[in-house]
N, C-alpha and C positions, 0 to 999 in steps of 0.2 A: 152114784152118790157116794159109795164107800171109797171108790177109786179118787174121787174129788178131797174126801176127809183124809185119806192116806197121804194124798199129795199136800194138802196143807199141814198136817203134822209133820211130813218130812221137810217142807220148806220152813217151818217154825223151828224144828230142831235144828235143821242146817244154819239158820239165822243166827239161833242162841249160840253154838258152837262157832261161828264165825266171830260173833261180836265178842264172846269170851275169849277166843284166842288173840283177838285185837286188843282187847284190855289188858290181858297178860303180858304182850308185847310191850304195850305202853308202860305197864308197870314196869317191868323190866327195865325199859329204857330210863324212864323216871327214876327208878331206882339207883341204875349206874350214873345218871347226871347227879343224882342227890348226893352220891357217894363221893364223886369226884368234887362237887363243890365243897363238901364237908371236909375233905381232905386240903383243899386249897385254904379255907377259911382257918382250919385248925392249925395249919404251918404257918400261916400268913404268906405264903407263896403266890405270887403274881407271875403273870406271864407264863413262860415255860418252867415247867417243874424242876428246881434245881435242889441242891444240898448244900450245908455249910462246910462240908468235908474239904479240906485243900484250900480253902480260902486263905489269901496273904491280906496283910494289913495296907490299906491304902499309902501309907509311905512308901512301899515297896515298889509301888507302880514304875517308876523310871527304870528300875532294873529288869522288867519283864519286856522290854523292847529290845530286838535285834534289828528290826526295820521300824517304818513310821506307824505301823498297825501291829497289834498283839491281842491274842485270846487272853481274856483275863478271868481270875476268880478273886474277887476282892471283899473285905468288909470295912466298915467305917460308920461314922455318924452322920445322919442324916441333919444338913443345915436347913434347908429350904425345900417346898414342894410347891408344883405349880398348884395355884388355887381356883384355875380354871377348871381343869380337869384331872389333875394329877397325873399328866402326860411327861413331866420329866421331875427330877429333883437335883439337888446339890449335895455333895459329901464333902467332909471336912478334909483338906489337904494341907497340913501344917496351918499357916495363917490364911490360906485361901480356900478355894471350894473348885470342886471339879464337877462339871456338869453331865448329868446322867440322863439320856433319854430313852425311851422306851421302846425297843423294837416291835414291829407289829401292833403300835398302837395299843398296847395294854396300859393300863393305868393302876395308880396305887391310890390309897386313901388320902386325902388332903391334911389329915392332922397327926402325920407321924415325925413331924420336926423333933429332932432330939432324939429319936430312936436309933437303934442299930440296924443297918442293912448289911445283906449278905448278896453279891451279884454275881452274874455270870454274864460275859458280854465281849465286846470288841472294843478296844481301845484304840485311839489315835492321837498321835502328839504333831503339833507343829511347832516349827522353830518362829518365835516372836522376834524382829529384830530390834536393835536398840533404839530406832528412830521410831518405830510403832509403839513401843514401850514408853518413850519421852511423848509422843503425841497423847497417848492414854493417860498418862500422868497429868499432863497439862489440862486435859478435858475434865479430869476429876477434881481439878484446882489443887494440885498437891504444889508444895513450895518450890521455888527454883533450886534450892539445895536439894531436894529429894530428886528433881528430874536431872540434875548434873551428878547424882549418886548413881544413876542407871548407866553401866558401862558394859554388860553382857546380855547377849540375848539369852532369852529363857524359853523352855518349852511349855506349851499350852495344851493341857489334855482334855479330851472328852471321850465318854465312853456311850456306847450303846448297847443296853442291857436286853438281853433274851429272856432273863428272870431274874426275880429278885425275891428275898425273904427279908420281912420287916418282925423285929421284936423290940 
């Protein structure tokens, strides 16, 4: 009988220690996760953790290329955001916009148009021919005078961001 009671006490104490150590691990894990989430929310950083340090203005993008791809760190004004899931955004580039896709499928809030973005990522440029530019102009119902004024190819830029900060 005494052995049964000792065994029962031993099992109860062991169970309490096991449960309590699991809870501590879960709390620690939860605490780390909560801390990480707080950092992300506090800095408005989405995707990979990045900093604003060294970011160049969007207008400087063309000078960053030595080949058709370039690792970039840029800042600019957000024009539009994907309203389905926040999976892409466009950033002002003069009178135009540059498409920014989110690497690894992270997303940003849908209500950030007009805010400033800092981004790290890879930019790609593609030369668009005069013929293609004229076709696009015609499809957009531009006047014949505007279409005839297209005489030089231009580069089209897209960016795949690994992380962004929004303020």
